[in-house]
C-alpha positions as CSV (number, residue, x, y, z in Angstrom):
1,M,2.8,-43.7,4.1
2,K,4.3,-43.3,0.7
3,N,2.2,-44.4,-2.0
4,A,3.5,-45.5,-5.6
5,D,0.0,-45.7,-7.0
6,S,0.1,-41.5,-6.4
7,K,1.7,-41.0,-10.1
8,V,-1.5,-42.0,-11.3
9,F,-2.7,-38.6,-10.2
10,I,0.2,-36.5,-12.3
11,S,1.1,-38.3,-15.5
12,E,3.6,-37.6,-17.9
13,A,1.6,-36.1,-19.7
14,D,0.9,-33.2,-17.0
15,Q,4.8,-33.0,-16.1
16,Y,5.0,-32.3,-19.9
17,L,2.4,-29.8,-20.2
18,F,3.6,-27.9,-17.3
19,A,7.2,-28.2,-18.5
20,Q,5.9,-26.4,-21.8
21,G,3.8,-23.9,-19.7
22,T,0.8,-24.9,-21.3
23,H,-1.0,-27.2,-18.4
24,Y,-4.0,-24.7,-17.9
25,D,-5.5,-27.1,-15.2
26,I,-2.2,-27.6,-13.4
27,Y,-4.3,-26.0,-9.9
28,K,-6.2,-29.4,-10.4
29,K,-3.3,-31.2,-9.9
30,L,-0.7,-29.4,-7.9
31,G,-1.6,-28.4,-4.0
32,A,-4.1,-30.2,-1.7
33,H,-6.6,-32.7,-3.1
34,L,-9.5,-34.6,-1.9
35,S,-8.7,-38.0,-3.2
36,E,-9.4,-41.5,-3.3
37,E,-6.4,-44.7,-3.5
38,N,-7.5,-48.3,-2.9
39,G,-10.7,-47.5,-1.7
40,V,-9.6,-45.4,1.4
41,K,-10.4,-41.6,1.2
42,G,-7.5,-38.8,1.9
43,I,-5.6,-36.2,0.3
44,F,-3.3,-36.0,-2.4
45,F,-0.6,-33.8,-1.8
46,A,1.8,-32.5,-4.7
47,V,4.3,-30.1,-4.9
48,W,6.9,-28.2,-7.3
49,A,10.3,-28.3,-5.8
50,P,12.6,-29.2,-8.3
51,N,15.9,-28.3,-6.1
52,A,14.7,-30.0,-3.0
53,A,16.4,-32.4,-1.9
54,Q,13.6,-33.5,0.3
55,V,9.8,-32.8,0.9
56,H,8.0,-33.9,3.8
57,V,4.0,-32.8,4.4
58,I,3.7,-31.8,8.0
59,G,0.3,-30.6,9.6
60,S,-2.3,-30.8,12.1
61,F,-3.0,-34.7,10.9
62,N,0.4,-35.5,12.3
63,D,1.2,-33.2,14.5
64,W,3.6,-31.3,12.7
65,N,5.6,-34.4,12.4
66,E,8.8,-33.6,10.9
67,I,9.6,-37.2,9.2
68,S,6.6,-39.3,9.3
69,H,5.3,-38.2,5.8
70,P,8.0,-38.1,3.2
71,M,6.9,-37.4,-0.7
72,D,7.9,-39.2,-3.4
73,R,9.9,-37.1,-6.5
74,L,8.3,-37.8,-9.9
75,E,10.9,-38.6,-12.5
76,G,10.0,-35.4,-14.9
77,V,10.1,-31.5,-13.9
78,G,10.6,-32.1,-10.2
79,I,7.0,-32.3,-8.5
80,W,6.7,-34.5,-5.0
81,T,3.8,-36.3,-4.4
82,L,2.0,-38.4,-1.5
83,F,-1.2,-39.6,-0.7
84,V,-2.1,-39.3,2.8
85,P,-5.3,-41.7,3.9
86,H,-8.0,-40.8,6.6
87,V,-7.3,-36.9,6.0
88,G,-10.0,-34.7,5.0
89,E,-11.5,-30.9,5.0
90,G,-10.1,-28.3,7.5
91,E,-6.3,-29.7,8.3
92,M,-4.0,-27.0,8.1
93,Y,-0.8,-28.3,6.3
94,K,2.8,-26.8,5.1
95,F,5.6,-28.5,2.7
96,L,9.0,-29.1,4.6
97,I,11.4,-28.7,2.1
98,T,14.6,-29.6,2.9
99,A,17.4,-28.1,0.8
100,Q,20.4,-28.9,-1.1
101,D,22.3,-27.3,1.4
102,G,20.7,-28.9,4.4
103,R,18.5,-26.0,5.3
104,K,15.0,-26.9,6.5
105,L,12.3,-24.5,5.0
106,Y,8.6,-24.4,6.2
107,K,6.3,-23.3,3.2
108,A,2.9,-22.7,2.6
109,D,1.1,-24.5,-0.6
110,P,1.5,-22.2,-3.5
111,F,-1.6,-23.8,-4.9
112,A,-3.7,-23.9,-1.7
113,N,-7.4,-22.6,-2.2
114,Y,-7.5,-22.0,1.8
115,A,-4.9,-20.5,3.9
116,E,-4.6,-20.1,7.9
117,Y,-6.2,-16.6,9.3
118,R,-3.5,-14.6,9.6
119,P,-0.9,-13.7,11.5
120,G,-0.8,-17.7,11.0
121,T,1.0,-18.9,8.2
122,A,-0.5,-22.3,7.5
123,S,-2.2,-23.5,4.7
124,I,-5.6,-25.4,4.9
125,T,-7.3,-28.7,3.2
126,T,-10.1,-27.4,1.6
127,D,-12.9,-28.8,-1.0
128,L,-14.1,-26.5,-3.9
129,S,-16.6,-28.5,-5.4
130,G,-20.4,-28.6,-4.3
131,F,-21.2,-24.7,-4.4
132,V,-25.0,-24.3,-6.2
133,W,-24.2,-21.1,-8.5
134,K,-27.3,-19.6,-9.2
135,D,-25.9,-17.1,-12.1
136,D,-26.4,-19.1,-15.3
137,K,-28.8,-16.2,-16.9
138,W,-25.6,-13.7,-15.9
139,L,-23.0,-15.9,-17.7
140,A,-24.9,-16.6,-20.6
141,K,-25.6,-13.1,-21.0
142,R,-22.2,-11.7,-20.0
143,E,-20.7,-13.7,-23.0
144,G,-23.4,-12.2,-25.4
145,K,-22.1,-8.7,-24.7
146,N,-19.5,-6.3,-26.5
147,I,-18.2,-4.6,-23.7
148,N,-16.6,-1.7,-25.6
149,K,-20.5,-0.5,-26.5
150,E,-21.6,-1.3,-22.6
151,P,-22.0,1.0,-19.9
152,M,-19.4,0.1,-17.4
153,A,-19.1,1.9,-14.2
154,I,-17.1,0.2,-11.7
155,Y,-17.0,0.7,-7.5
156,E,-13.6,0.0,-6.3
157,C,-13.6,-1.5,-3.2
158,H,-11.5,-2.9,-0.1
159,I,-13.6,-5.3,1.7
160,G,-12.2,-4.9,5.0
161,S,-12.7,-1.1,5.1
162,F,-15.9,-0.5,3.5
163,M,-17.5,-0.8,6.7
164,K,-16.5,-2.3,9.9
165,H,-18.4,-4.6,12.3
166,P,-19.8,-2.7,15.5
167,D,-19.9,-5.6,17.5
168,G,-16.3,-4.1,18.8
169,T,-13.9,-6.8,17.7
170,E,-10.3,-6.0,16.7
171,T,-10.4,-5.8,12.9
172,G,-14.2,-5.5,12.7
173,F,-14.4,-7.5,9.3
174,Y,-17.7,-8.2,7.8
175,S,-17.2,-11.8,6.7
176,Y,-17.8,-12.3,2.6
177,R,-21.5,-13.3,3.3
178,E,-22.4,-10.4,5.5
179,F,-20.4,-8.1,3.1
180,A,-22.5,-9.4,0.3
181,D,-25.7,-8.2,1.6
182,R,-24.5,-5.0,2.1
183,I,-22.4,-4.2,-1.1
184,V,-25.3,-5.7,-3.4
185,K,-27.5,-3.4,-1.9
186,Y,-25.3,-0.1,-2.3
187,L,-24.2,-1.0,-6.0
188,K,-28.1,-1.6,-6.8
189,E,-29.3,1.5,-5.3
190,M,-26.3,3.8,-7.0
191,K,-26.7,1.8,-10.2
192,Y,-22.7,0.9,-10.6
193,T,-22.3,-2.1,-12.9
194,H,-19.3,-3.8,-11.7
195,V,-17.2,-3.7,-8.4
196,E,-13.6,-4.2,-8.5
197,L,-12.1,-5.9,-5.2
198,M,-8.9,-5.1,-3.6
199,G,-6.9,-7.6,-1.8
200,I,-8.9,-11.0,-2.4
201,A,-5.6,-13.5,-3.0
202,E,-4.2,-14.5,0.1
203,H,-1.6,-11.9,1.7
204,P,0.2,-11.2,5.3
205,F,-0.1,-8.2,5.7
206,D,-2.7,-6.0,5.9
207,G,-1.4,-2.5,5.1
208,S,-0.3,-4.0,1.6
209,W,-3.9,-3.7,0.6
210,G,-3.2,-7.3,-1.0
211,Y,-0.8,-6.4,-3.3
212,Q,2.1,-8.5,-1.9
213,V,0.8,-11.8,-1.9
214,T,1.7,-15.1,-0.6
215,G,-1.5,-17.3,-1.4
216,Y,-2.5,-16.7,-5.6
217,Y,-5.1,-19.8,-5.4
218,A,-6.6,-18.7,-2.1
219,P,-9.4,-16.1,-1.2
220,T,-8.0,-14.3,1.9
221,S,-9.0,-16.2,5.2
222,R,-9.8,-12.7,6.7
223,Y,-13.4,-12.4,5.3
224,G,-14.5,-16.3,5.8
225,T,-14.0,-19.5,3.3
226,P,-13.3,-20.2,-0.4
227,K,-17.4,-21.3,-0.5
228,D,-18.1,-18.0,1.5
229,F,-16.5,-16.0,-1.0
230,M,-18.3,-18.2,-4.3
231,Y,-21.4,-16.8,-2.3
232,L,-20.4,-13.0,-2.7
233,V,-20.1,-13.5,-6.2
234,N,-23.3,-15.3,-6.9
235,E,-25.1,-13.0,-5.0
236,L,-23.4,-9.9,-7.1
237,H,-24.1,-11.9,-10.0
238,K,-27.8,-12.4,-9.6
239,A,-27.8,-8.4,-8.8
240,G,-26.7,-8.0,-12.4
241,V,-23.3,-6.4,-10.6
242,G,-20.0,-7.9,-12.7
243,V,-16.8,-8.8,-10.5
244,I,-13.4,-7.5,-11.2
245,L,-10.4,-8.9,-9.2
246,D,-7.1,-6.9,-8.5
247,W,-4.6,-9.3,-9.9
248,V,-0.8,-9.1,-9.1
249,P,1.8,-10.9,-11.4
250,A,4.4,-8.0,-11.1
251,H,5.6,-9.0,-7.8
252,F,5.4,-11.2,-4.4
253,A,6.2,-10.9,-1.1
254,T,9.8,-12.2,0.3
255,D,7.8,-13.8,3.6
256,A,9.4,-17.0,5.0
257,H,6.5,-18.8,4.0
258,G,5.8,-17.7,1.0
259,L,7.2,-18.1,-2.7
260,S,11.0,-16.6,-2.4
261,E,13.3,-19.0,-2.4
262,F,11.2,-21.8,-2.6
263,D,12.6,-25.1,-2.5
264,G,16.1,-23.5,-1.5
265,R,16.9,-21.8,-4.8
266,C,15.0,-19.2,-6.8
267,I,12.3,-21.1,-9.0
268,F,9.4,-18.4,-9.1
269,E,11.7,-15.3,-9.2
270,H,14.7,-14.5,-11.5
271,P,17.6,-15.4,-9.7
272,D,19.6,-12.6,-10.6
273,P,18.8,-9.8,-8.2
274,R,18.9,-7.4,-10.9
275,L,15.8,-9.1,-12.7
276,G,14.3,-10.7,-9.7
277,E,13.9,-7.8,-7.0
278,H,12.3,-4.6,-6.6
279,P,14.4,-2.8,-4.5
280,D,12.1,0.1,-4.2
281,W,9.2,-2.3,-2.7
282,G,10.9,-4.8,-1.3
283,T,9.3,-7.5,-3.2
284,K,10.7,-10.5,-5.8
285,I,9.9,-10.1,-9.4
286,F,8.7,-13.3,-11.2
287,N,11.0,-15.2,-13.9
288,Y,8.3,-14.7,-16.6
289,G,10.9,-16.7,-18.9
290,K,10.3,-19.8,-17.2
291,P,7.3,-22.1,-18.4
292,E,6.4,-23.3,-15.0
293,V,6.0,-20.1,-13.7
294,K,4.3,-18.5,-16.9
295,N,1.9,-21.7,-16.3
296,F,1.3,-21.0,-12.5
297,L,0.4,-17.0,-13.8
298,I,-1.9,-17.9,-16.6
299,A,-3.5,-20.9,-15.0
300,N,-4.2,-18.9,-11.8
301,V,-6.5,-16.5,-14.1
302,L,-8.6,-19.4,-15.5
303,F,-8.8,-20.7,-11.6
304,W,-10.6,-17.4,-10.5
305,M,-12.6,-17.5,-13.7
306,R,-13.6,-20.9,-14.0
307,E,-14.0,-21.7,-9.9
308,F,-15.1,-18.4,-8.7
309,H,-16.8,-17.2,-11.6
310,V,-15.3,-13.9,-11.4
311,D,-15.7,-11.1,-14.5
312,G,-12.5,-9.9,-14.9
313,I,-8.8,-8.9,-13.8
314,R,-7.0,-5.7,-13.5
315,V,-3.8,-6.1,-13.7
316,D,-1.4,-4.4,-11.5
317,A,1.6,-2.3,-12.2
318,V,1.8,-3.6,-15.6
319,A,4.5,-1.1,-16.2
320,S,6.7,-2.4,-13.6
321,M,6.8,-5.2,-15.9
322,L,7.4,-4.1,-19.3
323,Y,10.3,-2.0,-18.3
324,L,13.4,-3.7,-17.3
325,D,14.6,-0.6,-15.6
326,Y,11.4,0.4,-14.1
327,G,12.1,1.7,-10.6
328,K,15.6,0.9,-10.8
329,K,18.7,3.1,-10.7
330,E,22.1,2.3,-13.0
331,G,23.6,-1.0,-12.1
332,Q,20.3,-2.3,-10.8
333,W,18.9,-3.6,-14.2
334,V,19.9,-5.7,-17.3
335,P,19.1,-4.9,-20.4
336,N,17.2,-7.2,-22.8
337,K,19.3,-9.1,-25.6
338,Y,18.9,-6.3,-27.9
339,G,20.0,-3.6,-25.1
340,G,16.8,-2.0,-24.5
341,N,14.9,-1.6,-21.5
342,Q,11.5,-3.4,-22.8
343,N,10.9,-7.2,-20.8
344,L,11.0,-9.3,-23.9
345,E,9.4,-12.2,-21.5
346,A,7.2,-10.0,-19.9
347,I,5.6,-8.9,-23.1
348,E,5.2,-12.4,-24.4
349,F,3.5,-13.5,-21.2
350,F,0.8,-10.8,-21.3
351,R,0.2,-11.7,-25.2
352,H,-0.2,-15.6,-24.5
353,M,-2.0,-14.7,-20.9
354,N,-4.4,-12.7,-22.9
355,S,-4.8,-15.2,-26.0
356,V,-5.5,-18.0,-23.7
357,V,-7.5,-16.3,-21.0
358,R,-10.1,-14.0,-23.7
359,G,-10.1,-16.8,-26.0
360,S,-11.6,-19.8,-24.0
361,C,-13.7,-16.9,-22.5
362,P,-14.6,-13.8,-24.6
363,G,-16.9,-12.2,-22.0
364,F,-13.9,-12.1,-19.5
365,I,-12.2,-8.4,-19.2
366,T,-8.7,-7.9,-18.4
367,V,-7.5,-4.5,-17.5
368,A,-4.0,-3.3,-17.7
369,E,-3.0,-0.5,-14.8
370,E,-0.3,0.8,-17.2
371,S,0.9,3.8,-16.7
372,T,3.2,5.2,-19.5
373,A,2.6,5.5,-23.3
374,W,3.2,1.8,-24.0
375,P,1.4,1.6,-27.5
376,N,-1.0,-1.0,-27.8
377,V,-1.9,-2.3,-24.8
378,T,-5.2,-3.0,-25.8
379,G,-4.3,-3.8,-29.5
380,D,-4.7,-7.1,-31.2
381,I,-2.0,-9.9,-30.3
382,G,-1.7,-10.7,-33.9
383,G,0.3,-7.1,-34.4
384,E,2.4,-5.3,-32.0
385,G,-0.4,-5.1,-29.2
386,L,-0.8,-6.9,-25.7
387,G,-4.3,-8.1,-25.9
388,F,-6.0,-6.3,-22.6
389,S,-9.4,-5.3,-22.9
390,F,-8.7,-2.1,-21.5
391,K,-6.5,0.1,-19.9
392,W,-6.9,2.4,-17.1
393,N,-6.2,6.1,-18.7
394,M,-3.5,7.3,-15.7
395,G,-2.9,10.3,-18.3
396,W,-6.3,11.6,-17.8
397,M,-6.6,10.6,-14.2
398,H,-3.5,12.9,-13.6
399,D,-4.3,16.1,-15.7
400,F,-7.8,15.6,-14.1
401,C,-6.7,16.0,-10.7
402,E,-3.8,18.3,-11.3
403,Y,-6.3,20.6,-13.0
404,M,-9.0,20.6,-10.5
405,K,-6.6,21.2,-7.2
406,L,-6.1,24.4,-9.1
407,D,-7.4,27.8,-7.7
408,P,-9.7,28.6,-10.4
409,I,-7.8,31.6,-11.0
410,Y,-5.1,29.6,-12.6
411,R,-7.0,27.0,-14.7
412,K,-7.3,29.4,-17.7
413,G,-3.5,28.7,-17.8
414,N,-3.9,25.2,-17.9
415,H,-6.9,24.8,-19.7
416,Y,-6.0,22.3,-22.4
417,A,-5.0,19.5,-19.9
418,M,-8.9,19.1,-19.4
419,T,-8.6,18.4,-23.6
420,F,-5.7,16.7,-24.0
421,A,-6.6,13.0,-23.2
422,M,-9.4,13.4,-26.0
423,S,-6.3,13.6,-28.7
424,Y,-5.1,10.5,-27.9
425,N,-8.5,8.7,-26.9
426,D,-8.7,6.4,-29.9
427,S,-5.3,4.4,-29.3
428,E,-6.7,2.5,-26.7
429,N,-9.9,1.3,-24.7
430,Y,-9.4,3.3,-21.7
431,I,-11.0,2.9,-18.4
432,L,-11.5,6.6,-16.6
433,P,-9.7,5.8,-12.9
434,L,-9.8,7.7,-9.6
435,S,-8.9,4.8,-7.7
436,H,-7.6,4.2,-4.1
437,D,-4.0,5.6,-5.3
438,E,-5.6,8.9,-5.6
439,V,-6.4,9.3,-1.9
440,V,-3.7,7.9,0.1
441,H,-0.3,9.0,1.0
442,L,-1.1,12.7,1.9
443,K,-2.8,13.3,-1.9
444,C,-6.1,14.3,-0.2
445,S,-9.3,13.0,-0.3
446,M,-11.1,13.8,-3.7
447,V,-13.5,16.7,-2.1
448,N,-10.7,17.7,0.1
449,K,-8.2,18.1,-3.4
450,M,-10.7,20.7,-4.7
451,P,-10.0,24.6,-3.8
452,G,-11.8,27.2,-2.0
453,Y,-14.5,26.9,1.1
454,M,-16.6,23.6,1.9
455,A,-19.2,24.6,-0.4
456,D,-17.0,24.9,-3.3
457,K,-15.5,22.1,-2.9
458,Y,-18.4,20.2,-3.5
459,A,-19.5,22.2,-6.2
460,N,-16.3,21.4,-7.7
461,L,-16.3,17.7,-7.1
462,R,-20.1,17.5,-8.8
463,V,-18.6,19.3,-12.0
464,G,-15.3,17.3,-12.0
465,Y,-17.6,14.0,-12.2
466,T,-19.7,15.5,-14.6
467,Y,-16.7,16.0,-17.1
468,M,-15.5,12.4,-16.3
469,F,-19.0,10.5,-17.0
470,G,-19.4,12.7,-19.9
471,H,-15.8,11.7,-21.5
472,C,-14.8,9.1,-23.7
473,G,-13.8,6.2,-21.6
474,K,-15.3,3.4,-19.2
475,K,-15.4,5.1,-15.4
476,L,-13.9,4.0,-12.1
477,L,-14.5,5.6,-8.6
478,F,-12.8,4.4,-5.6
479,M,-15.4,3.9,-2.6
480,G,-16.3,6.8,-0.3
481,Q,-15.5,9.1,-3.6
482,D,-19.3,8.8,-4.6
483,F,-20.4,10.5,-1.5
484,G,-17.1,13.0,-0.4
485,Q,-15.4,10.8,2.2
486,E,-13.2,14.1,3.7
487,R,-10.5,12.2,5.4
488,E,-8.1,10.3,3.6
489,W,-8.5,6.3,3.0
490,S,-7.1,4.1,5.9
491,E,-7.4,-0.2,5.6
492,E,-7.5,0.5,9.1
493,R,-11.5,2.1,9.6
494,E,-14.4,2.3,7.7
495,L,-15.3,4.6,5.3
496,D,-17.2,7.8,7.1
497,W,-20.3,7.2,6.3
498,F,-21.8,9.3,9.0
499,L,-21.3,12.2,6.6
500,L,-24.2,11.1,5.0
501,E,-26.6,12.9,7.8
502,E,-24.9,16.0,6.1
503,K,-26.4,17.9,3.4
504,K,-23.5,18.3,1.1
505,N,-22.8,14.7,1.0
506,Q,-26.3,13.6,0.6
507,G,-26.4,16.1,-2.0
508,L,-23.0,14.6,-3.7
509,H,-24.7,10.9,-3.3
510,V,-27.6,11.6,-4.8
511,Y,-25.9,13.7,-7.9
512,V,-23.7,10.6,-8.7
513,K,-26.5,8.4,-8.3
514,E,-28.2,10.3,-11.0
515,L,-24.8,10.7,-12.9
516,L,-24.9,6.8,-12.8
517,E,-28.2,6.4,-13.9
518,L,-27.7,8.6,-16.9
519,Y,-24.6,6.9,-18.2
520,R,-26.7,3.4,-18.0
521,K,-29.6,5.2,-19.3
522,Y,-28.1,6.8,-22.4
523,P,-26.1,4.9,-25.3
524,A,-24.3,8.2,-26.1
525,M,-22.6,8.0,-23.3
526,H,-21.1,4.6,-23.3
527,E,-21.7,3.2,-26.9
528,F,-18.5,5.0,-28.8
529,D,-15.8,5.3,-26.5
530,N,-13.0,4.7,-28.3
531,S,-13.5,6.9,-31.3
532,W,-14.8,10.3,-32.9
533,E,-18.0,8.8,-33.8
534,G,-19.6,9.3,-30.7
535,F,-17.6,12.7,-29.2
536,E,-17.2,16.3,-30.6
537,W,-16.5,19.5,-29.0
538,M,-18.9,22.1,-29.2
539,N,-15.7,24.7,-27.6
540,A,-12.8,23.5,-26.2
541,D,-11.1,26.8,-26.2
542,D,-13.0,28.8,-23.9
543,M,-9.7,29.3,-21.7
544,E,-11.0,33.0,-20.2
545,K,-13.8,31.6,-19.2
546,S,-12.8,28.0,-18.4
547,T,-15.6,26.2,-19.4
548,Y,-16.2,23.4,-21.9
549,A,-19.0,22.2,-24.1
550,F,-18.8,19.1,-26.1
551,V,-21.4,16.4,-27.4
552,R,-21.8,12.6,-26.8
553,K,-23.4,10.8,-30.1
554,S,-25.5,7.7,-30.0
555,S,-25.4,5.1,-33.0
556,T,-28.9,6.3,-33.9
557,G,-28.6,10.2,-33.8
558,R,-31.4,10.5,-31.0
559,N,-31.0,11.4,-27.6
560,S,-27.3,12.7,-27.9
561,L,-26.4,14.7,-24.8
562,L,-24.7,18.3,-24.6
563,F,-22.6,18.7,-21.8
564,V,-21.6,22.2,-20.8
565,L,-19.0,22.8,-17.8
566,N,-18.1,25.9,-15.8
567,M,-14.8,25.5,-13.6
568,T,-15.3,29.0,-12.0
569,P,-17.1,30.5,-8.9
570,V,-18.2,33.2,-11.9
571,K,-22.1,32.7,-13.3
572,W,-21.6,33.2,-16.7
573,E,-25.3,35.1,-17.5
574,N,-26.5,34.5,-21.1
575,Y,-23.6,31.7,-21.9
576,R,-23.7,30.9,-26.0
577,V,-22.8,27.8,-26.5
578,G,-22.9,26.6,-30.3
579,V,-25.0,23.2,-30.9
580,P,-24.7,20.6,-33.9
581,K,-28.6,20.5,-34.6
582,N,-31.7,22.6,-34.8
583,K,-33.6,20.9,-32.0
584,N,-34.9,21.3,-28.6
585,Y,-32.4,20.9,-26.2
586,R,-34.0,19.2,-23.0
587,L,-32.1,19.9,-19.1
588,L,-31.5,16.4,-17.7
589,L,-29.1,17.6,-14.9
590,N,-28.0,20.6,-13.4
591,S,-25.8,20.1,-10.6
592,D,-26.1,23.4,-9.2
593,E,-29.6,22.4,-7.6
594,E,-30.2,22.9,-4.1
595,R,-31.0,19.0,-4.0
596,F,-27.4,18.5,-4.6
597,G,-26.1,20.8,-2.3
598,G,-25.8,23.3,-5.0
599,F,-26.6,27.2,-4.5
600,G,-29.7,27.0,-6.4
601,N,-29.5,28.7,-9.9
602,E,-31.6,27.8,-12.3
603,I,-31.3,26.7,-15.6
604,P,-34.2,26.6,-18.2
605,S,-35.7,22.8,-18.8
606,E,-35.9,23.6,-22.4
607,L,-34.4,25.2,-24.9
608,C,-34.4,25.9,-28.4
609,A,-31.8,26.1,-30.8
610,E,-31.3,29.6,-32.4
611,K,-30.1,30.7,-35.9
612,T,-26.9,32.5,-34.3
613,P,-24.0,30.8,-36.0
614,Y,-21.0,30.5,-32.7
615,H,-17.8,28.2,-32.6
616,Y,-18.2,26.5,-36.1
617,Q,-21.9,25.8,-35.5
618,D,-24.7,27.0,-37.3
619,Y,-27.1,26.8,-34.1
620,S,-26.6,28.2,-30.4
621,I,-28.2,28.4,-27.4
622,S,-27.9,30.6,-24.6
623,F,-28.5,30.2,-20.4
624,D,-27.2,31.4,-17.5
625,L,-24.5,29.0,-16.3
626,P,-23.9,28.6,-12.7
627,P,-20.6,29.1,-10.9
628,Y,-19.1,25.6,-10.9
629,G,-22.0,24.4,-12.8
630,A,-22.4,21.7,-14.8
631,A,-25.5,21.4,-17.4
632,V,-26.4,18.2,-19.2
633,F,-29.1,18.2,-22.1
634,V,-30.7,15.7,-24.5
635,F,-31.6,16.5,-28.1
């Protein structure tokens, strides 16, 4: 079955670029691709296995015969190829790799575009061509935007637990197409700008949420085919919603059919376990110093961008890549050549990735989940920067959650936890995340983090969300947080949508929707997210009353917004706030309205600035500030 002409499909130039780490179309060469040789249609198989003694293709097309289809090794970097005639789409297959020590390894294709439904582990031949995209307008508009000045409100979502089928099936998974109908309607109604999808790349274990990957080039078959996933992205784009994927280059699963010791030796991971293993996670670490591995990962980002039209990636666990000693004890890690704990190869990888990906598609977004104070994560690559578009502000998230969990009597002692983030806000382009990680592992749901009786909890959450939406930085909420999911999230069940029958949940849902509408409508809330040009404290120091007041400014000077927040259950009568201009201040939002589930305390619909200096301002206004109340004025 060997075919000498198969070398034509992968040229010497292809091998050279792959060995240099710069073959950004390598996914069109390696893997399984519909092909034609000498007038005969079939599948061209290619796999990188430099240490293998022999490789065979086995599958449903040859009844998993282990000797009938040996592959040819090309001279060069260790790529094996074979053209198999009369094989088409829908065939399951694996690479049977005979290691140098005689072991037989049954491996899924690292470049497969489709995988067998778990718990099956085979790859499946498929064809990505032929889908009719209808998102040209979206893509053209995306390229013309300066995302730093645009509204960006992200809905983080896990497809398998957003909603479950009522048909009684074991998992209840909606397909990508069924999910598209439901999520598009929801996101349009709520006014989110983007959805961030968890766990799309193929993974064996539901409980990993997709963060331990085996198939980087395959949308998980849990929800359908690759073209079903294309349909989902297409529908979201037609509805004006951007698509961000969680992407996991920090580590990979150790399952026998995956990348671990792929050809009998460590070719994807570092061979030294001190550099190639995460002891706490039980996973393998990519070898970022190997050109072929860097090529595998960078081409993977381009693959999702080009073939599936995704708009960005959120890179998981960046800190674990940047620090050689991350999660490791003494003796479990190796210093770099200068004796430090910085992973120099990972740093170079990020710069390489961001320069290629963002350079080839300026509208594409890369987001770093980086949990330390590593500098210049979003800085330009020419200097010390890593080149990301945005960084999750984990410091803000931690301070916010810790403060909001406090009984109000103790909040005055922690007052500056809520102002601290603005002291470093201009150092990066930030996203403020309240992600899935904050509502699992006994951390409580967002509403149950809040102190007090149930009515107090929801009032706390409304004022907390107002602070978040008013604060500098793009926004991210995990699914369920916008209506007050009371149980912790679990991938095994759908969100508690039944809570929307409750008045308090309905109220919070409407309130978050109005926050999202304000956020998108008023440029003051998103134009200047990383400079003091768009933010000014009116009062950051009222710790005795636990209140905060600040202004978000627009570039035109018109329609700026004043936020006043009360973090206590006390109604502050005739509460005075300094204001920057002698104008009328029109009320846009009062979190204590009954329709939001509040207590019904009223705030005047319009207030005229008085010539009463207060807190370094020449003018001020006063009104009764409701308990746990948030007021937003436009001027």
